[in-house]
CHARMM-style PDB file with segment names, atoms N, HN, CA, C and O in Angstrom:
ATOM      1  N   MET     1       0.852  -1.181   0.000  1.00  0.00      PROA
ATOM      2  CA  MET     1       0.000   0.000   0.000  1.00  0.00      PROA
ATOM      3  C   MET     1       0.890   1.234   0.000  1.00  0.00      PROA
ATOM      4  O   MET     1       1.879   1.316   0.728  1.00  0.00      PROA
ATOM      5  N   LEU     2       0.511   2.180  -0.832  1.00  0.00      PROA
ATOM      6  HN  LEU     2      -0.292   2.114  -1.423  1.00  0.00      PROA
ATOM      7  CA  LEU     2       1.252   3.426  -0.948  1.00  0.00      PROA
ATOM      8  C   LEU     2       0.325   4.565  -0.514  1.00  0.00      PROA
ATOM      9  O   LEU     2      -0.745   4.752  -1.093  1.00  0.00      PROA
ATOM     10  N   ASP     3       0.733   5.314   0.493  1.00  0.00      PROA
ATOM     11  HN  ASP     3       1.602   5.162   0.964  1.00  0.00      PROA
ATOM     12  CA  ASP     3      -0.071   6.404   1.043  1.00  0.00      PROA
ATOM     13  C   ASP     3       0.481   7.734   0.539  1.00  0.00      PROA
ATOM     14  O   ASP     3       1.569   8.148   0.939  1.00  0.00      PROA
ATOM     15  N   VAL     4      -0.267   8.408  -0.341  1.00  0.00      PROA
ATOM     16  HN  VAL     4      -1.151   8.072  -0.667  1.00  0.00      PROA
ATOM     17  CA  VAL     4       0.180   9.695  -0.875  1.00  0.00      PROA
ATOM     18  C   VAL     4      -0.688  10.845  -0.358  1.00  0.00      PROA
ATOM     19  O   VAL     4      -0.657  11.947  -0.906  1.00  0.00      PROA
ATOM     20  N   ARG     5      -1.454  10.584   0.691  1.00  0.00      PROA
ATOM     21  HN  ARG     5      -1.479   9.689   1.136  1.00  0.00      PROA
ATOM     22  CA  ARG     5      -2.286  11.640   1.284  1.00  0.00      PROA
ATOM     23  C   ARG     5      -1.395  12.736   1.845  1.00  0.00      PROA
ATOM     24  O   ARG     5      -0.345  12.468   2.430  1.00  0.00      PROA
ATOM     25  N   GLY     6      -1.828  13.962   1.659  1.00  0.00      PROA
ATOM     26  HN  GLY     6      -2.681  14.180   1.184  1.00  0.00      PROA
ATOM     27  CA  GLY     6      -1.083  15.103   2.196  1.00  0.00      PROA
ATOM     28  C   GLY     6       0.022  15.611   1.287  1.00  0.00      PROA
ATOM     29  O   GLY     6       0.644  16.629   1.591  1.00  0.00      PROA
ATOM     30  N   LEU     7       0.279  14.936   0.190  1.00  0.00      PROA
ATOM     31  HN  LEU     7      -0.227  14.110  -0.057  1.00  0.00      PROA
ATOM     32  CA  LEU     7       1.323  15.388  -0.736  1.00  0.00      PROA
ATOM     33  C   LEU     7       0.722  16.338  -1.761  1.00  0.00      PROA
ATOM     34  O   LEU     7      -0.399  16.139  -2.231  1.00  0.00      PROA
ATOM     35  N   ASN     8       1.487  17.376  -2.101  1.00  0.00      PROA
ATOM     36  HN  ASN     8       2.397  17.537  -1.720  1.00  0.00      PROA
ATOM     37  CA  ASN     8       1.051  18.334  -3.122  1.00  0.00      PROA
ATOM     38  C   ASN     8       1.436  17.822  -4.505  1.00  0.00      PROA
ATOM     39  O   ASN     8       2.422  17.105  -4.668  1.00  0.00      PROA
ATOM     40  N   CYS     9       0.634  18.208  -5.497  1.00  0.00      PROA
ATOM     41  HN  CYS     9      -0.167  18.791  -5.364  1.00  0.00      PROA
ATOM     42  CA  CYS     9       0.933  17.846  -6.881  1.00  0.00      PROA
ATOM     43  C   CYS     9       2.285  18.422  -7.275  1.00  0.00      PROA
ATOM     44  O   CYS     9       2.624  19.541  -6.891  1.00  0.00      PROA
ATOM     45  N   PRO    10       3.035  17.681  -8.020  1.00  0.00      PROA
ATOM     46  CA  PRO    10       2.767  16.393  -8.657  1.00  0.00      PROA
ATOM     47  C   PRO    10       3.292  15.203  -7.860  1.00  0.00      PROA
ATOM     48  O   PRO    10       3.448  14.114  -8.412  1.00  0.00      PROA
ATOM     49  N   MET    11       3.562  15.389  -6.591  1.00  0.00      PROA
ATOM     50  HN  MET    11       3.436  16.274  -6.142  1.00  0.00      PROA
ATOM     51  CA  MET    11       4.205  14.343  -5.789  1.00  0.00      PROA
ATOM     52  C   MET    11       3.420  13.028  -5.720  1.00  0.00      PROA
ATOM     53  O   MET    11       4.050  11.971  -5.754  1.00  0.00      PROA
ATOM     54  N   PRO    12       2.085  13.028  -5.626  1.00  0.00      PROA
ATOM     55  CA  PRO    12       1.384  11.740  -5.561  1.00  0.00      PROA
ATOM     56  C   PRO    12       1.647  10.856  -6.779  1.00  0.00      PROA
ATOM     57  O   PRO    12       1.964   9.675  -6.633  1.00  0.00      PROA
ATOM     58  N   VAL    13       1.517  11.420  -7.971  1.00  0.00      PROA
ATOM     59  HN  VAL    13       1.259  12.379  -8.090  1.00  0.00      PROA
ATOM     60  CA  VAL    13       1.730  10.597  -9.165  1.00  0.00      PROA
ATOM     61  C   VAL    13       3.206  10.231  -9.319  1.00  0.00      PROA
ATOM     62  O   VAL    13       3.518   9.146  -9.810  1.00  0.00      PROA
ATOM     63  N   LEU    14       4.107  11.101  -8.915  1.00  0.00      PROA
ATOM     64  HN  LEU    14       3.854  11.982  -8.516  1.00  0.00      PROA
ATOM     65  CA  LEU    14       5.535  10.768  -8.978  1.00  0.00      PROA
ATOM     66  C   LEU    14       5.866   9.616  -8.033  1.00  0.00      PROA
ATOM     67  O   LEU    14       6.686   8.759  -8.363  1.00  0.00      PROA
ATOM     68  N   ALA    15       5.240   9.591  -6.873  1.00  0.00      PROA
ATOM     69  HN  ALA    15       4.574  10.287  -6.604  1.00  0.00      PROA
ATOM     70  CA  ALA    15       5.464   8.488  -5.931  1.00  0.00      PROA
ATOM     71  C   ALA    15       4.973   7.171  -6.525  1.00  0.00      PROA
ATOM     72  O   ALA    15       5.631   6.141  -6.379  1.00  0.00      PROA
ATOM     73  N   VAL    16       3.825   7.200  -7.189  1.00  0.00      PROA
ATOM     74  HN  VAL    16       3.291   8.037  -7.307  1.00  0.00      PROA
ATOM     75  CA  VAL    16       3.300   5.985  -7.829  1.00  0.00      PROA
ATOM     76  C   VAL    16       4.230   5.556  -8.961  1.00  0.00      PROA
ATOM     77  O   VAL    16       4.515   4.368  -9.108  1.00  0.00      PROA
ATOM     78  N   GLN    17       4.705   6.508  -9.758  1.00  0.00      PROA
ATOM     79  HN  GLN    17       4.473   7.474  -9.638  1.00  0.00      PROA
ATOM     80  CA  GLN    17       5.631   6.180 -10.840  1.00  0.00      PROA
ATOM     81  C   GLN    17       6.889   5.510 -10.302  1.00  0.00      PROA
ATOM     82  O   GLN    17       7.344   4.508 -10.853  1.00  0.00      PROA
ATOM     83  N   ARG    18       7.448   6.055  -9.235  1.00  0.00      PROA
ATOM     84  HN  ARG    18       7.078   6.869  -8.787  1.00  0.00      PROA
ATOM     85  CA  ARG    18       8.663   5.466  -8.637  1.00  0.00      PROA
ATOM     86  C   ARG    18       8.403   4.042  -8.170  1.00  0.00      PROA
ATOM     87  O   ARG    18       9.219   3.150  -8.401  1.00  0.00      PROA
ATOM     88  N   GLU    19       7.273   3.829  -7.518  1.00  0.00      PROA
ATOM     89  HN  GLU    19       6.610   4.554  -7.331  1.00  0.00      PROA
ATOM     90  CA  GLU    19       6.925   2.500  -7.007  1.00  0.00      PROA
ATOM     91  C   GLU    19       6.779   1.505  -8.157  1.00  0.00      PROA
ATOM     92  O   GLU    19       7.278   0.383  -8.076  1.00  0.00      PROA
ATOM     93  N   VAL    20       6.107   1.906  -9.209  1.00  0.00      PROA
ATOM     94  HN  VAL    20       5.702   2.818  -9.276  1.00  0.00      PROA
ATOM     95  CA  VAL    20       5.895   1.025 -10.359  1.00  0.00      PROA
ATOM     96  C   VAL    20       7.220   0.710 -11.048  1.00  0.00      PROA
ATOM     97  O   VAL    20       7.477  -0.440 -11.402  1.00  0.00      PROA
ATOM     98  N   LYS    21       8.061   1.727 -11.239  1.00  0.00      PROA
ATOM     99  HN  LYS    21       7.852   2.661 -10.951  1.00  0.00      PROA
ATOM    100  CA  LYS    21       9.347   1.513 -11.905  1.00  0.00      PROA
ATOM    101  C   LYS    21      10.285   0.664 -11.061  1.00  0.00      PROA
ATOM    102  O   LYS    21      11.031  -0.151 -11.604  1.00  0.00      PROA
ATOM    103  N   ALA    22      10.263   0.838  -9.757  1.00  0.00      PROA
ATOM    104  HN  ALA    22       9.657   1.500  -9.316  1.00  0.00      PROA
ATOM    105  CA  ALA    22      11.173   0.108  -8.873  1.00  0.00      PROA
ATOM    106  C   ALA    22      10.766  -1.347  -8.682  1.00  0.00      PROA
ATOM    107  O   ALA    22      11.626  -2.225  -8.602  1.00  0.00      PROA
ATOM    108  N   LYS    23       9.466  -1.612  -8.608  1.00  0.00      PROA
ATOM    109  HN  LYS    23       8.767  -0.899  -8.673  1.00  0.00      PROA
ATOM    110  CA  LYS    23       9.011  -2.956  -8.235  1.00  0.00      PROA
ATOM    111  C   LYS    23       8.189  -3.667  -9.296  1.00  0.00      PROA
ATOM    112  O   LYS    23       7.998  -4.880  -9.206  1.00  0.00      PROA
ATOM    113  N   THR    24       7.699  -2.950 -10.297  1.00  0.00      PROA
ATOM    114  HN  THR    24       7.854  -1.965 -10.370  1.00  0.00      PROA
ATOM    115  CA  THR    24       6.835  -3.506 -11.346  1.00  0.00      PROA
ATOM    116  C   THR    24       5.774  -4.433 -10.755  1.00  0.00      PROA
ATOM    117  O   THR    24       5.696  -5.603 -11.128  1.00  0.00      PROA
ATOM    118  N   PRO    25       4.963  -3.921  -9.842  1.00  0.00      PROA
ATOM    119  CA  PRO    25       3.965  -4.782  -9.200  1.00  0.00      PROA
ATOM    120  C   PRO    25       2.817  -5.136 -10.145  1.00  0.00      PROA
ATOM    121  O   PRO    25       2.473  -4.363 -11.039  1.00  0.00      PROA
ATOM    122  N   LYS    26       2.237  -6.304  -9.934  1.00  0.00      PROA
ATOM    123  HN  LYS    26       2.517  -6.932  -9.208  1.00  0.00      PROA
ATOM    124  CA  LYS    26       1.036  -6.685 -10.688  1.00  0.00      PROA
ATOM    125  C   LYS    26      -0.174  -5.959 -10.128  1.00  0.00      PROA
ATOM    126  O   LYS    26      -1.176  -5.781 -10.820  1.00  0.00      PROA
ATOM    127  N   GLY    27      -0.077  -5.541  -8.876  1.00  0.00      PROA
ATOM    128  HN  GLY    27       0.737  -5.686  -8.314  1.00  0.00      PROA
ATOM    129  CA  GLY    27      -1.152  -4.805  -8.238  1.00  0.00      PROA
ATOM    130  C   GLY    27      -0.581  -3.838  -7.218  1.00  0.00      PROA
ATOM    131  O   GLY    27       0.488  -4.069  -6.651  1.00  0.00      PROA
ATOM    132  N   LEU    28      -1.305  -2.757  -6.994  1.00  0.00      PROA
ATOM    133  HN  LEU    28      -2.173  -2.570  -7.454  1.00  0.00      PROA
ATOM    134  CA  LEU    28      -0.868  -1.747  -6.039  1.00  0.00      PROA
ATOM    135  C   LEU    28      -2.104  -1.015  -5.530  1.00  0.00      PROA
ATOM    136  O   LEU    28      -2.996  -0.673  -6.306  1.00  0.00      PROA
ATOM    137  N   VAL    29      -2.150  -0.780  -4.229  1.00  0.00      PROA
ATOM    138  HN  VAL    29      -1.426  -1.058  -3.598  1.00  0.00      PROA
ATOM    139  CA  VAL    29      -3.226   0.006  -3.629  1.00  0.00      PROA
ATOM    140  C   VAL    29      -2.631   1.341  -3.208  1.00  0.00      PROA
ATOM    141  O   VAL    29      -1.598   1.396  -2.541  1.00  0.00      PROA
ATOM    142  N   VAL    30      -3.299   2.415  -3.609  1.00  0.00      PROA
ATOM    143  HN  VAL    30      -4.138   2.371  -4.151  1.00  0.00      PROA
ATOM    144  CA  VAL    30      -2.817   3.769  -3.323  1.00  0.00      PROA
ATOM    145  C   VAL    30      -3.908   4.525  -2.578  1.00  0.00      PROA
ATOM    146  O   VAL    30      -5.074   4.488  -2.969  1.00  0.00      PROA
ATOM    147  N   LEU    31      -3.529   5.206  -1.510  1.00  0.00      PROA
ATOM    148  HN  LEU    31      -2.582   5.236  -1.192  1.00  0.00      PROA
ATOM    149  CA  LEU    31      -4.453   6.074  -0.775  1.00  0.00      PROA
ATOM    150  C   LEU    31      -4.151   7.521  -1.148  1.00  0.00      PROA
ATOM    151  O   LEU    31      -3.011   7.973  -1.045  1.00  0.00      PROA
ATOM    152  N   ALA    32      -5.180   8.241  -1.580  1.00  0.00      PROA
ATOM    153  HN  ALA    32      -6.106   7.874  -1.663  1.00  0.00      PROA
ATOM    154  CA  ALA    32      -5.036   9.649  -1.954  1.00  0.00      PROA
ATOM    155  C   ALA    32      -6.134  10.452  -1.267  1.00  0.00      PROA
ATOM    156  O   ALA    32      -7.136   9.898  -0.816  1.00  0.00      PROA
ATOM    157  N   ASP    33      -5.929  11.767  -1.196  1.00  0.00      PROA
ATOM    158  HN  ASP    33      -5.115  12.217  -1.562  1.00  0.00      PROA
ATOM    159  CA  ASP    33      -6.911  12.587  -0.489  1.00  0.00      PROA
ATOM    160  C   ASP    33      -7.528  13.694  -1.329  1.00  0.00      PROA
ATOM    161  O   ASP    33      -8.236  14.553  -0.803  1.00  0.00      PROA
ATOM    162  N   ASN    34      -7.260  13.679  -2.657  1.00  0.00      PROA
ATOM    163  HN  ASN    34      -6.685  12.981  -3.085  1.00  0.00      PROA
ATOM    164  CA  ASN    34      -7.892  14.685  -3.506  1.00  0.00      PROA
ATOM    165  C   ASN    34      -8.075  14.170  -4.922  1.00  0.00      PROA
ATOM    166  O   ASN    34      -7.339  13.294  -5.377  1.00  0.00      PROA
ATOM    167  N   MET    35      -9.063  14.721  -5.613  1.00  0.00      PROA
ATOM    168  HN  MET    35      -9.661  15.432  -5.243  1.00  0.00      PROA
ATOM    169  CA  MET    35      -9.412  14.242  -6.948  1.00  0.00      PROA
ATOM    170  C   MET    35      -8.360  14.566  -7.994  1.00  0.00      PROA
ATOM    171  O   MET    35      -8.264  13.857  -8.996  1.00  0.00      PROA
ATOM    172  N   THR    36      -7.573  15.605  -7.796  1.00  0.00      PROA
ATOM    173  HN  THR    36      -7.652  16.181  -6.982  1.00  0.00      PROA
ATOM    174  CA  THR    36      -6.502  15.897  -8.745  1.00  0.00      PROA
ATOM    175  C   THR    36      -5.492  14.766  -8.751  1.00  0.00      PROA
ATOM    176  O   THR    36      -5.078  14.307  -9.816  1.00  0.00      PROA
ATOM    177  N   ALA    37      -5.096  14.316  -7.579  1.00  0.00      PROA
ATOM    178  HN  ALA    37      -5.433  14.690  -6.714  1.00  0.00      PROA
ATOM    179  CA  ALA    37      -4.164  13.193  -7.477  1.00  0.00      PROA
ATOM    180  C   ALA    37      -4.784  11.934  -8.074  1.00  0.00      PROA
ATOM    181  O   ALA    37      -4.110  11.185  -8.782  1.00  0.00      PROA
ATOM    182  N   VAL    38      -6.057  11.701  -7.793  1.00  0.00      PROA
ATOM    183  HN  VAL    38      -6.604  12.309  -7.218  1.00  0.00      PROA
ATOM    184  CA  VAL    38      -6.742  10.525  -8.327  1.00  0.00      PROA
ATOM    185  C   VAL    38      -6.689  10.533  -9.853  1.00  0.00      PROA
ATOM    186  O   VAL    38      -6.342   9.525 -10.469  1.00  0.00      PROA
ATOM    187  N   GLY    39      -7.031  11.662 -10.462  1.00  0.00      PROA
ATOM    188  HN  GLY    39      -7.312  12.481  -9.962  1.00  0.00      PROA
ATOM    189  CA  GLY    39      -7.015  11.771 -11.916  1.00  0.00      PROA
ATOM    190  C   GLY    39      -5.641  11.565 -12.507  1.00  0.00      PROA
ATOM    191  O   GLY    39      -5.489  10.861 -13.506  1.00  0.00      PROA
ATOM    192  N   ASN    40      -4.632  12.178 -11.894  1.00  0.00      PROA
ATOM    193  HN  ASN    40      -4.756  12.749 -11.083  1.00  0.00      PROA
ATOM    194  CA  ASN    40      -3.258  12.026 -12.382  1.00  0.00      PROA
ATOM    195  C   ASN    40      -2.783  10.585 -12.269  1.00  0.00      PROA
ATOM    196  O   ASN    40      -2.144  10.067 -13.184  1.00  0.00      PROA
ATOM    197  N   ILE    41      -3.088   9.942 -11.160  1.00  0.00      PROA
ATOM    198  HN  ILE    41      -3.607  10.363 -10.417  1.00  0.00      PROA
ATOM    199  CA  ILE    41      -2.683   8.549 -10.961  1.00  0.00      PROA
ATOM    200  C   ILE    41      -3.414   7.640 -11.941  1.00  0.00      PROA
ATOM    201  O   ILE    41      -2.818   6.709 -12.483  1.00  0.00      PROA
ATOM    202  N   GLN    42      -4.698   7.898 -12.175  1.00  0.00      PROA
ATOM    203  HN  GLN    42      -5.182   8.654 -11.735  1.00  0.00      PROA
ATOM    204  CA  GLN    42      -5.456   7.096 -13.137  1.00  0.00      PROA
ATOM    205  C   GLN    42      -4.841   7.202 -14.533  1.00  0.00      PROA
ATOM    206  O   GLN    42      -4.685   6.187 -15.211  1.00  0.00      PROA
ATOM    207  N   ARG    43      -4.492   8.402 -14.970  1.00  0.00      PROA
ATOM    208  HN  ARG    43      -4.619   9.227 -14.419  1.00  0.00      PROA
ATOM    209  CA  ARG    43      -3.897   8.580 -16.295  1.00  0.00      PROA
ATOM    210  C   ARG    43      -2.552   7.873 -16.395  1.00  0.00      PROA
ATOM    211  O   ARG    43      -2.279   7.196 -17.386  1.00  0.00      PROA
ATOM    212  N   PHE    44      -1.706   8.026 -15.373  1.00  0.00      PROA
ATOM    213  HN  PHE    44      -1.928   8.576 -14.568  1.00  0.00      PROA
ATOM    214  CA  PHE    44      -0.417   7.345 -15.409  1.00  0.00      PROA
ATOM    215  C   PHE    44      -0.606   5.835 -15.434  1.00  0.00      PROA
ATOM    216  O   PHE    44       0.020   5.140 -16.234  1.00  0.00      PROA
ATOM    217  N   ALA    45      -1.467   5.329 -14.557  1.00  0.00      PROA
ATOM    218  HN  ALA    45      -1.975   5.894 -13.907  1.00  0.00      PROA
ATOM    219  CA  ALA    45      -1.676   3.884 -14.465  1.00  0.00      PROA
ATOM    220  C   ALA    45      -2.158   3.310 -15.791  1.00  0.00      PROA
ATOM    221  O   ALA    45      -1.692   2.256 -16.222  1.00  0.00      PROA
ATOM    222  N   ALA    46      -3.083   3.996 -16.430  1.00  0.00      PROA
ATOM    223  HN  ALA    46      -3.462   4.853 -16.080  1.00  0.00      PROA
ATOM    224  CA  ALA    46      -3.585   3.526 -17.727  1.00  0.00      PROA
ATOM    225  C   ALA    46      -2.462   3.486 -18.763  1.00  0.00      PROA
ATOM    226  O   ALA    46      -2.374   2.548 -19.555  1.00  0.00      PROA
ATOM    227  N   SER    47      -1.611   4.500 -18.752  1.00  0.00      PROA
ATOM    228  HN  SER    47      -1.682   5.262 -18.109  1.00  0.00      PROA
ATOM    229  CA  SER    47      -0.504   4.534 -19.721  1.00  0.00      PROA
ATOM    230  C   SER    47       0.529   3.455 -19.433  1.00  0.00      PROA
ATOM    231  O   SER    47       1.281   3.063 -20.326  1.00  0.00      PROA
ATOM    232  N   ALA    48       0.574   2.971 -18.189  1.00  0.00      PROA
ATOM    233  HN  ALA    48      -0.036   3.290 -17.464  1.00  0.00      PROA
ATOM    234  CA  ALA    48       1.518   1.910 -17.804  1.00  0.00      PROA
ATOM    235  C   ALA    48       0.885   0.524 -17.902  1.00  0.00      PROA
ATOM    236  O   ALA    48       1.510  -0.469 -17.528  1.00  0.00      PROA
ATOM    237  N   GLY    49      -0.350   0.449 -18.401  1.00  0.00      PROA
ATOM    238  HN  GLY    49      -0.857   1.255 -18.705  1.00  0.00      PROA
ATOM    239  CA  GLY    49      -0.998  -0.839 -18.611  1.00  0.00      PROA
ATOM    240  C   GLY    49      -1.800  -1.377 -17.441  1.00  0.00      PROA
ATOM    241  O   GLY    49      -2.125  -2.564 -17.409  1.00  0.00      PROA
ATOM    242  N   TYR    50      -2.122  -0.531 -16.488  1.00  0.00      PROA
ATOM    243  HN  TYR    50      -1.859   0.433 -16.514  1.00  0.00      PROA
ATOM    244  CA  TYR    50      -2.917  -0.947 -15.326  1.00  0.00      PROA
ATOM    245  C   TYR    50      -4.381  -0.562 -15.516  1.00  0.00      PROA
ATOM    246  O   TYR    50      -4.698   0.441 -16.155  1.00  0.00      PROA
ATOM    247  N   THR    51      -5.251  -1.367 -14.955  1.00  0.00      PROA
ATOM    248  HN  THR    51      -4.993  -2.182 -14.435  1.00  0.00      PROA
ATOM    249  CA  THR    51      -6.633  -0.954 -14.801  1.00  0.00      PROA
ATOM    250  C   THR    51      -6.744  -0.370 -13.394  1.00  0.00      PROA
ATOM    251  O   THR    51      -6.023  -0.781 -12.485  1.00  0.00      PROA
ATOM    252  N   VAL    52      -7.644   0.581 -13.224  1.00  0.00      PROA
ATOM    253  HN  VAL    52      -8.230   0.915 -13.962  1.00  0.00      PROA
ATOM    254  CA  VAL    52      -7.751   1.276 -11.937  1.00  0.00      PROA
ATOM    255  C   VAL    52      -9.198   1.257 -11.475  1.00  0.00      PROA
ATOM    256  O   VAL    52     -10.123   1.569 -12.225  1.00  0.00      PROA
ATOM    257  N   ARG    53      -9.360   0.884 -10.226  1.00  0.00      PROA
ATOM    258  HN  ARG    53      -8.609   0.631  -9.617  1.00  0.00      PROA
ATOM    259  CA  ARG    53     -10.665   0.955  -9.569  1.00  0.00      PROA
ATOM    260  C   ARG    53     -10.534   1.948  -8.418  1.00  0.00      PROA
ATOM    261  O   ARG    53      -9.608   1.851  -7.612  1.00  0.00      PROA
ATOM    262  N   VAL    54     -11.455   2.893  -8.343  1.00  0.00      PROA
ATOM    263  HN  VAL    54     -12.207   2.972  -8.997  1.00  0.00      PROA
ATOM    264  CA  VAL    54     -11.409   3.931  -7.304  1.00  0.00      PROA
ATOM    265  C   VAL    54     -12.601   3.752  -6.378  1.00  0.00      PROA
ATOM    266  O   VAL    54     -13.733   3.542  -6.814  1.00  0.00      PROA
ATOM    267  N   ARG    55     -12.308   3.842  -5.080  1.00  0.00      PROA
ATOM    268  HN  ARG    55     -11.389   4.013  -4.726  1.00  0.00      PROA
ATOM    269  CA  ARG    55     -13.350   3.737  -4.069  1.00  0.00      PROA
ATOM    270  C   ARG    55     -13.141   4.860  -3.064  1.00  0.00      PROA
ATOM    271  O   ARG    55     -12.029   5.079  -2.583  1.00  0.00      PROA
ATOM    272  N   GLU    56     -14.228   5.574  -2.751  1.00  0.00      PROA
ATOM    273  HN  GLU    56     -15.132   5.396  -3.141  1.00  0.00      PROA
ATOM    274  CA  GLU    56     -14.133   6.605  -1.715  1.00  0.00      PROA
ATOM    275  C   GLU    56     -14.276   5.930  -0.363  1.00  0.00      PROA
ATOM    276  O   GLU    56     -15.197   5.142  -0.152  1.00  0.00      PROA
ATOM    277  N   THR    57     -13.365   6.238   0.556  1.00  0.00      PROA
ATOM    278  HN  THR    57     -12.617   6.879   0.384  1.00  0.00      PROA
ATOM    279  CA  THR    57     -13.395   5.632   1.879  1.00  0.00      PROA
ATOM    280  C   THR    57     -14.382   6.375   2.767  1.00  0.00      PROA
ATOM    281  O   THR    57     -14.865   7.450   2.415  1.00  0.00      PROA
ATOM    282  N   ASP    58     -14.671   5.793   3.914  1.00  0.00      PROA
ATOM    283  HN  ASP    58     -14.278   4.919   4.201  1.00  0.00      PROA
ATOM    284  CA  ASP    58     -15.611   6.394   4.865  1.00  0.00      PROA
ATOM    285  C   ASP    58     -15.161   7.770   5.353  1.00  0.00      PROA
ATOM    286  O   ASP    58     -15.990   8.609   5.705  1.00  0.00      PROA
ATOM    287  N   ASP    59     -13.833   8.001   5.373  1.00  0.00      PROA
ATOM    288  HN  ASP    59     -13.159   7.319   5.087  1.00  0.00      PROA
ATOM    289  CA  ASP    59     -13.329   9.290   5.863  1.00  0.00      PROA
ATOM    290  C   ASP    59     -13.084  10.296   4.739  1.00  0.00      PROA
ATOM    291  O   ASP    59     -12.447  11.325   4.965  1.00  0.00      PROA
ATOM    292  N   GLY    60     -13.583  10.012   3.523  1.00  0.00      PROA
ATOM    293  HN  GLY    60     -14.101   9.176   3.340  1.00  0.00      PROA
ATOM    294  CA  GLY    60     -13.495  10.967   2.427  1.00  0.00      PROA
ATOM    295  C   GLY    60     -12.240  10.897   1.591  1.00  0.00      PROA
ATOM    296  O   GLY    60     -12.070  11.700   0.674  1.00  0.00      PROA
ATOM    297  N   ASP    61     -11.360   9.964   1.879  1.00  0.00      PROA
ATOM    298  HN  ASP    61     -11.498   9.311   2.624  1.00  0.00      PROA
ATOM    299  CA  ASP    61     -10.173   9.766   1.056  1.00  0.00      PROA
ATOM    300  C   ASP    61     -10.538   8.821  -0.093  1.00  0.00      PROA
ATOM    301  O   ASP    61     -11.681   8.380  -0.215  1.00  0.00      PROA
ATOM    302  N   TYR    62      -9.549   8.524  -0.924  1.00  0.00      PROA
ATOM    303  HN  TYR    62      -8.620   8.882  -0.825  1.00  0.00      PROA
ATOM    304  CA  TYR    62      -9.782   7.654  -2.074  1.00  0.00      PROA
ATOM    305  C   TYR    62      -8.784   6.509  -2.058  1.00  0.00      PROA
ATOM    306  O   TYR    62      -7.596   6.700  -1.798  1.00  0.00      PROA
ATOM    307  N   GLU    63      -9.284   5.332  -2.337  1.00  0.00      PROA
ATOM    308  HN  GLU    63     -10.249   5.177  -2.548  1.00  0.00      PROA
ATOM    309  CA  GLU    63      -8.441   4.141  -2.432  1.00  0.00      PROA
ATOM    310  C   GLU    63      -8.439   3.712  -3.892  1.00  0.00      PROA
ATOM    311  O   GLU    63      -9.486   3.383  -4.449  1.00  0.00      PROA
ATOM    312  N   LEU    64      -7.279   3.717  -4.500  1.00  0.00      PROA
ATOM    313  HN  LEU    64      -6.428   3.984  -4.047  1.00  0.00      PROA
ATOM    314  CA  LEU    64      -7.125   3.323  -5.889  1.00  0.00      PROA
ATOM    315  C   LEU    64      -6.491   1.936  -5.914  1.00  0.00      PROA
ATOM    316  O   LEU    64      -5.443   1.719  -5.306  1.00  0.00      PROA
ATOM    317  N   SER    65      -7.115   1.016  -6.602  1.00  0.00      PROA
ATOM    318  HN  SER    65      -7.967   1.192  -7.095  1.00  0.00      PROA
ATOM    319  CA  SER    65      -6.580  -0.337  -6.763  1.00  0.00      PROA
ATOM    320  C   SER    65      -6.116  -0.476  -8.205  1.00  0.00      PROA
ATOM    321  O   SER    65      -6.926  -0.482  -9.132  1.00  0.00      PROA
ATOM    322  N   LEU    66      -4.796  -0.588  -8.387  1.00  0.00      PROA
ATOM    323  HN  LEU    66      -4.138  -0.584  -7.634  1.00  0.00      PROA
ATOM    324  CA  LEU    66      -4.207  -0.767  -9.695  1.00  0.00      PROA
ATOM    325  C   LEU    66      -3.941  -2.240  -9.918  1.00  0.00      PROA
ATOM    326  O   LEU    66      -3.433  -2.919  -9.025  1.00  0.00      PROA
ATOM    327  N   ALA    67      -4.274  -2.743 -11.086  1.00  0.00      PROA
ATOM    328  HN  ALA    67      -4.686  -2.191 -11.811  1.00  0.00      PROA
ATOM    329  CA  ALA    67      -4.060  -4.164 -11.383  1.00  0.00      PROA
ATOM    330  C   ALA    67      -3.664  -4.326 -12.851  1.00  0.00      PROA
ATOM    331  O   ALA    67      -4.114  -3.589 -13.728  1.00  0.00      PROA
ATOM    332  N   LYS    68      -2.805  -5.318 -13.082  1.00  0.00      PROA
ATOM    333  HN  LYS    68      -2.439  -5.917 -12.370  1.00  0.00      PROA
ATOM    334  CA  LYS    68      -2.418  -5.655 -14.460  1.00  0.00      PROA
ATOM    335  C   LYS    68      -3.103  -6.921 -14.840  1.00  0.00      PROA
ATOM    336  OT1 LYS    68      -2.931  -7.405 -15.959  1.00  0.00      PROA
TER     337      LYS     68
END
């Protein structure tokens, strides 16, 4: 799980990019706290061949599930 809550743009998507490049995971769960980060992560994930499922958590954050 990668927690990018509290990071300013473009840091959330850069953190996801680093994680994907370093580990090439088949799946990754990312916690974000704003829709800008969600959109940026979704675009990057799609370009890297991942499908993305987004779920809003009970506390108003977003959980992104990336899968290949």
